[in-house]
C-alpha positions as CSV (number, residue, x, y, z in Angstrom):
1,M,-0.1,0.1,-0.1
2,R,1.4,3.3,-1.6
3,K,2.1,5.8,1.3
4,R,0.0,9.3,1.3
5,R,2.2,12.2,0.4
6,E,1.6,15.2,2.7
7,P,1.1,18.0,1.1
8,S,3.9,20.9,1.2
9,V,4.3,24.3,1.2
10,G,4.3,24.5,-2.4
11,D,0.9,22.5,-2.9
12,L,-0.4,24.6,-0.2
13,E,1.0,27.8,-2.5
14,T,-0.4,26.6,-5.7
15,A,-4.0,25.8,-3.9
16,A,-4.0,29.3,-2.6
17,A,-3.9,30.8,-5.8
18,E,-5.8,29.3,-7.6
19,T,-8.7,30.0,-5.2
20,P,-10.7,32.7,-7.0
21,R,-10.5,36.5,-5.5
22,P,-13.9,37.0,-4.5
23,E,-16.1,39.7,-6.5
24,D,-17.4,42.3,-5.2
25,H,-20.9,41.8,-4.8
26,D,-20.1,39.0,-3.0
27,L,-18.0,40.6,-0.7
28,V,-21.3,42.8,-0.3
29,R,-23.9,39.9,0.1
30,L,-21.9,38.4,2.4
31,F,-21.6,41.5,4.7
32,Q,-25.2,41.8,4.5
33,R,-25.8,38.5,5.4
34,T,-23.5,38.4,8.5
35,G,-22.1,41.7,9.3
36,D,-18.4,39.9,8.2
37,P,-16.3,43.1,9.6
38,K,-12.9,41.1,6.9
39,A,-16.0,40.8,4.1
40,F,-16.2,45.1,4.5
41,R,-12.3,46.0,4.7
42,E,-11.6,44.1,1.5
43,L,-13.9,46.0,-0.4
44,L,-12.3,49.6,1.4
45,E,-8.6,48.3,0.5
46,R,-9.9,47.4,-2.9
47,H,-11.1,50.7,-4.1
48,L,-9.7,53.1,-0.9
49,A,-7.0,54.8,-3.0
50,M,-9.5,55.8,-5.7
51,I,-11.6,57.5,-3.1
52,R,-8.2,59.2,-1.6
53,R,-7.6,60.5,-5.3
54,L,-10.9,62.1,-5.5
55,L,-11.1,63.1,-1.7
56,Y,-7.6,65.0,-3.0
57,T,-9.0,66.8,-5.9
58,L,-12.2,68.0,-4.0
59,L,-10.3,69.0,-1.0
60,G,-6.8,71.0,-2.6
61,G,-4.7,67.9,-1.3
62,Q,-5.6,68.9,2.5
63,R,-4.3,66.2,4.8
64,E,-6.3,66.7,7.3
65,E,-9.7,68.0,5.7
66,M,-9.1,64.7,4.1
67,E,-9.0,62.4,6.9
68,D,-11.7,63.7,8.7
69,A,-13.7,63.8,5.3
70,E,-12.5,59.9,4.8
71,Q,-13.9,58.7,8.0
72,E,-17.4,60.1,7.2
73,I,-17.4,58.2,4.2
74,V,-16.1,55.3,5.8
75,L,-19.0,55.3,8.2
76,S,-21.1,55.9,5.3
77,L,-20.7,52.7,3.8
78,F,-20.6,51.1,6.5
79,R,-23.7,52.5,8.2
80,G,-25.6,52.0,4.0
81,L,-24.1,49.2,2.4
82,R,-26.9,46.9,4.2
83,D,-29.2,48.4,2.4
84,F,-27.1,48.3,-1.6
85,Q,-29.4,46.9,-3.9
86,F,-26.9,45.3,-6.3
87,R,-28.5,47.9,-9.7
88,S,-25.2,49.6,-10.3
89,S,-21.5,48.1,-10.3
90,F,-20.2,48.3,-5.7
91,R,-17.4,50.3,-7.7
92,T,-20.0,52.7,-8.6
93,Y,-21.8,53.0,-5.6
94,F,-18.4,53.5,-3.4
95,Y,-18.0,56.2,-6.1
96,G,-21.2,58.0,-5.6
97,L,-21.4,57.9,-2.1
98,A,-17.4,59.1,-1.3
99,R,-18.3,62.2,-3.9
100,N,-22.0,63.3,-2.6
101,R,-19.9,63.0,1.2
102,G,-17.2,65.2,-0.3
103,I,-19.2,67.3,-1.1
104,D,-21.1,67.9,1.5
105,H,-17.6,68.4,3.5
106,L,-16.1,70.5,1.4
107,R,-19.1,72.9,1.9
108,R,-19.3,72.9,5.7
109,K,-15.4,73.6,5.3
110,R,-16.1,77.1,3.4
111,S,-19.2,77.3,5.4
112,R,-16.6,77.1,8.5
113,E,-13.9,79.6,5.9
114,R,-16.6,82.1,5.8
115,T,-17.6,82.4,9.1
116,M,-13.8,82.8,11.0
117,A,-13.2,85.0,8.1
118,R,-16.0,87.5,9.0
119,A,-15.1,86.8,12.9
120,K,-11.5,88.0,11.9
121,A,-12.6,90.9,10.1
122,G,-14.3,91.8,13.3
123,L,-11.8,91.6,15.2
124,W,-9.4,93.4,13.1
125,S,-11.5,96.1,10.9
126,N,-8.4,98.5,11.6
127,E,-5.5,96.7,10.4
128,P,-4.8,96.8,6.4
129,A,-4.6,92.9,4.7
130,G,-1.1,91.6,4.7
131,P,-0.2,91.3,0.9
132,E,1.4,87.8,0.7
133,E,-2.8,86.4,1.4
134,Q,-3.2,87.3,-2.7
135,V,-0.6,86.5,-3.6
136,L,-0.4,82.9,-5.7
137,R,2.6,80.3,-6.6
138,R,3.5,80.8,-9.7
139,E,5.5,77.3,-8.8
140,E,2.3,75.3,-9.2
141,T,1.8,76.5,-12.7
142,E,5.4,74.9,-14.0
143,S,3.7,70.5,-13.4
144,L,0.9,69.4,-14.8
145,L,-0.8,69.2,-11.1
146,G,-0.5,73.2,-11.2
147,F,-2.4,73.3,-14.7
148,F,-4.6,70.4,-13.5
149,R,-5.8,72.4,-10.1
150,A,-6.5,75.8,-12.3
151,L,-9.1,74.2,-13.9
152,P,-12.9,74.4,-12.5
153,P,-14.0,72.1,-10.2
154,R,-16.3,70.7,-12.3
155,D,-13.5,69.7,-15.1
156,R,-10.9,68.2,-13.1
157,Q,-13.7,66.2,-11.1
158,L,-15.2,64.4,-15.0
159,I,-11.2,64.0,-16.0
160,L,-9.9,62.5,-12.6
161,M,-13.3,59.7,-13.3
162,K,-12.4,59.7,-16.8
163,D,-8.8,59.0,-17.3
164,I,-7.0,58.6,-13.6
165,D,-10.2,56.0,-11.9
166,G,-11.0,54.4,-15.6
167,F,-15.0,55.2,-15.3
168,S,-16.3,54.8,-18.6
169,I,-18.9,57.6,-20.2
170,A,-22.0,55.7,-18.2
171,E,-20.6,55.5,-15.6
172,I,-19.9,58.9,-15.1
173,A,-23.2,59.7,-16.1
174,E,-25.3,58.0,-13.4
175,I,-22.4,59.1,-10.5
176,L,-23.3,62.6,-11.9
177,A,-27.3,61.9,-12.7
178,L,-26.3,63.7,-16.1
179,P,-27.0,62.3,-19.7
180,P,-24.0,60.7,-20.8
181,G,-24.0,62.8,-24.1
182,T,-23.8,65.6,-22.0
183,V,-21.1,64.2,-20.1
184,K,-19.4,63.7,-23.3
185,S,-19.4,67.1,-23.9
186,R,-18.3,68.5,-21.1
187,L,-15.2,65.9,-20.7
188,H,-14.1,67.2,-24.0
189,R,-14.1,70.3,-23.6
190,A,-12.6,70.5,-19.6
191,Q,-9.5,68.0,-21.4
192,A,-8.9,70.7,-24.3
193,K,-8.9,73.8,-21.1
194,L,-6.3,71.3,-19.8
195,I,-4.5,70.6,-23.3
196,E,-4.6,74.6,-23.8
197,T,-3.5,75.8,-21.2
198,A,-0.1,73.1,-19.9
199,G,0.7,74.2,-23.9
200,G,0.3,77.9,-23.5
201,E,3.1,77.1,-21.0
202,R,5.6,75.8,-22.2
């Protein structure tokens, strides 16, 4: 009788490599059924870099604001994921949620800044404003990131979604609740602005 061979480390590694990676929807269903934190964490890890790029664009790279907004987004996802209806991909759903929460955060941030500016003006109304407050950093325009930041927020967002994060026109239309034709024309104009701005500085 032949002795049964014990599996080697190589056999185990091969078996692990052949195990199919669960789809996003499978992880969502697992979380909805069991509340498995590992499923939720894996969904986050797959798409968090995309969300951080979005927040960088919306919030101008301000680290503290980005971290605060990210926490709000993760909490919103955790609370709302059980109600996900599978009418779109999870990626599209998560991006749309993050965009809406990010815009809400930006609006609150601007409201805080306006309130603080009014308070400061009231306290120091007799002091002249320093000229440095009005100076723009010209160095930013010497890089593509500077050109990108110079675009209107709507244009930056469209370029980010299509050219960086790889969303299709149909997915962008779904996220923004716009007709695909409108998305396509706006994206074309945004890309033309970026090329024209960058080319004019060379």
